[in-house]
Each structure stands twice: as structure tokens, then as C-alpha cells.
C-alpha positions as CSV (number, residue, x, y, z in Angstrom):
1,X,-9.5,-5.2,-11.4
2,X,-10.1,-8.9,-11.5
3,X,-7.3,-9.9,-9.1
4,X,-8.2,-7.6,-6.3
5,X,-11.9,-8.1,-6.9
6,X,-11.5,-11.9,-6.6
7,X,-9.6,-11.4,-3.3
8,X,-12.4,-9.3,-1.9
9,X,-15.0,-11.9,-2.9
10,X,-12.8,-14.6,-1.4
11,X,-12.7,-12.9,2.0
12,X,-16.5,-12.3,1.9
13,X,-16.6,-8.6,1.2
14,X,-19.8,-7.2,-0.3
15,X,-18.8,-5.3,-3.4
16,X,-20.9,-2.2,-3.9
17,X,-20.3,0.1,-7.0
18,X,-18.3,2.6,-4.9
19,X,-16.1,-0.2,-3.5
20,X,-15.5,-1.5,-7.0
21,X,-14.5,1.9,-8.3
22,X,-12.1,2.5,-5.3
23,X,-10.7,-0.9,-5.9
24,X,-10.1,-0.1,-9.6
25,X,-8.4,3.1,-8.7
26,X,-6.1,1.3,-6.3
27,X,-5.3,-1.4,-8.8
28,X,-4.6,1.2,-11.6
29,X,-2.3,3.3,-9.4
30,X,1.4,3.2,-10.3
31,X,2.1,5.3,-7.2
32,X,1.2,5.0,-3.6
33,X,-1.8,7.3,-3.2
34,X,-3.2,8.7,0.0
35,X,-7.0,8.9,0.8
36,X,-7.3,12.4,-0.7
37,X,-5.7,11.2,-4.0
38,X,-7.8,8.0,-4.0
39,X,-10.9,10.2,-3.5
40,X,-9.9,12.6,-6.3
41,X,-9.4,9.7,-8.8
42,X,-12.6,7.9,-7.7
43,X,-14.7,11.0,-8.1
44,X,-13.4,11.3,-11.7
45,X,-15.2,7.9,-12.3
46,X,-18.3,8.5,-10.1
47,X,-19.1,12.0,-8.7
48,X,-21.4,10.5,-6.0
49,X,-18.5,8.9,-4.1
50,X,-17.8,10.8,-0.8
51,X,-14.5,11.2,1.0
52,X,-16.1,9.3,3.9
53,X,-16.8,6.4,1.6
54,X,-13.1,6.4,0.6
55,X,-12.0,6.4,4.2
56,X,-14.4,3.6,5.2
57,X,-13.5,1.5,2.2
58,X,-9.7,1.9,2.6
59,X,-10.1,0.8,6.2
60,X,-12.2,-2.2,5.2
61,X,-9.8,-3.2,2.5
62,X,-6.8,-2.8,4.8
63,X,-8.5,-4.9,7.6
64,X,-9.3,-7.6,5.0
65,X,-5.7,-7.7,3.8
66,X,-6.5,-6.4,0.3
67,X,-4.3,-3.3,0.6
68,X,-1.5,-2.3,2.9
69,X,-0.9,1.1,4.6
70,X,2.5,2.7,4.1
71,X,3.7,5.5,6.4
72,X,6.5,7.5,4.9
73,X,6.7,10.1,7.7
74,X,4.7,12.9,6.1
75,X,1.6,12.4,8.2
76,X,-0.4,10.9,5.4
77,X,-1.1,7.1,5.1
78,X,-0.4,5.9,1.6
79,X,-1.8,2.7,0.2
80,X,-0.8,-0.1,-2.1
81,X,-2.0,-3.6,-3.1
82,X,-1.1,-6.2,-0.5
83,X,0.9,-8.9,-2.0
84,X,4.5,-9.8,-2.9
85,X,6.9,-8.6,-0.2
86,X,9.1,-5.6,-1.1
87,X,10.9,-2.7,0.5
88,X,10.6,1.0,-0.1
89,X,13.1,3.8,-0.6
90,X,11.5,7.2,-0.1
91,X,13.1,10.3,-1.6
92,X,12.8,12.9,1.2
93,X,13.1,15.8,-1.3
94,X,10.5,14.7,-3.8
95,X,8.4,12.2,-1.9
96,X,8.9,9.6,-4.6
97,X,8.6,6.0,-3.4
98,X,10.8,3.4,-5.0
99,X,10.0,-0.2,-4.5
100,X,12.8,-2.8,-4.5
101,X,13.7,-6.3,-3.5
102,X,17.1,-7.5,-2.3
103,X,17.6,-11.1,-1.2
104,X,20.9,-10.3,0.6
105,X,19.0,-7.8,2.8
106,X,16.2,-10.4,3.4
107,X,18.8,-13.0,4.6
108,X,20.5,-10.4,6.8
109,X,17.2,-9.6,8.5
110,X,16.5,-13.3,9.1
111,X,20.0,-13.7,10.5
112,X,19.7,-10.7,12.9
113,X,16.4,-12.2,14.2
114,X,18.0,-15.6,14.6
115,X,21.0,-14.3,16.5
116,X,18.6,-12.6,18.9
117,X,16.7,-15.8,19.4
118,X,13.8,-15.2,17.1
119,X,12.3,-16.5,14.0
120,X,11.4,-13.7,11.7
121,X,7.7,-13.9,10.8
122,X,7.1,-10.5,9.3
123,X,8.7,-7.1,8.9
124,X,8.5,-3.8,7.1
125,X,11.4,-1.6,6.0
126,X,11.3,1.9,4.7
127,X,14.6,3.6,3.8
128,X,14.7,7.4,3.5
129,X,17.2,9.2,1.4
130,X,18.0,11.9,-1.1
131,X,19.5,11.7,-4.5
132,X,23.2,12.0,-4.6
133,X,24.1,15.1,-6.7
134,X,27.0,14.5,-9.1
């Protein structure tokens, strides 16, 4: 939890015990949990944490740039640590989210913006697909 905790302290967030637990749950997540899943995992560590606390805390962490919201089109916001840029491929049949990086794609996005008279300063890309059956 040290990395995200340090980010929270650096941006001036007061770190209560529930916030520390929610932060730990986020940092320990190998997937992209939604608020309900964050709540379920947090309550396993501390039964006094409410769903409202999880909602408030995720909003606070998002506004502080500690976590990022991911919308995969299922109506539920998912969360992940803010940090190194990457893209997502979402399996529309299973909901699995695969993270990937591709420098050719990054260069293509910069070139598209440049051709349109813009300097690319930020972007987000989610690809949706289904596994090819062989």
C-alpha cells in the first residue's frame, strides 16, 4: 500500500482507517473492481465500512488523481490505480479487461491529432471484442 498511500499524503489527503483499507483493496486488486466489489472486499477487512464510505472515498481518490475510473459500457464504473498509460481490451462476452501497451498505436494517435492541427495531450481508448473461436 506504500505507493498509493504516499501519493495520498503528497496531495494532502487525510488518511482515515477506512480510506487506508479501501486504498489497500484497490492496490491489491488484480482486476478492475466496481464500487460494489470494492465494498465487498473492504468489509472483509473491516465490517464497519459502509457502502457510502466506499462511494465517497472512490470519488475523493479519483478527484485527487490516485485512481482512474474506467467505463466499459456495462453501466458500472470500474476503478484502477492511476499511473502508467495503457489501453484496455474488453471481452464483451466475459467482461474480462485486458490491459496492453502498443507504441505503434500511440504514434498513430499522435499523428492523427497532428494531421488535424492538434497536439495530443491526453486520451483514453477502450477496445471491445470477443474471443475468436477456432
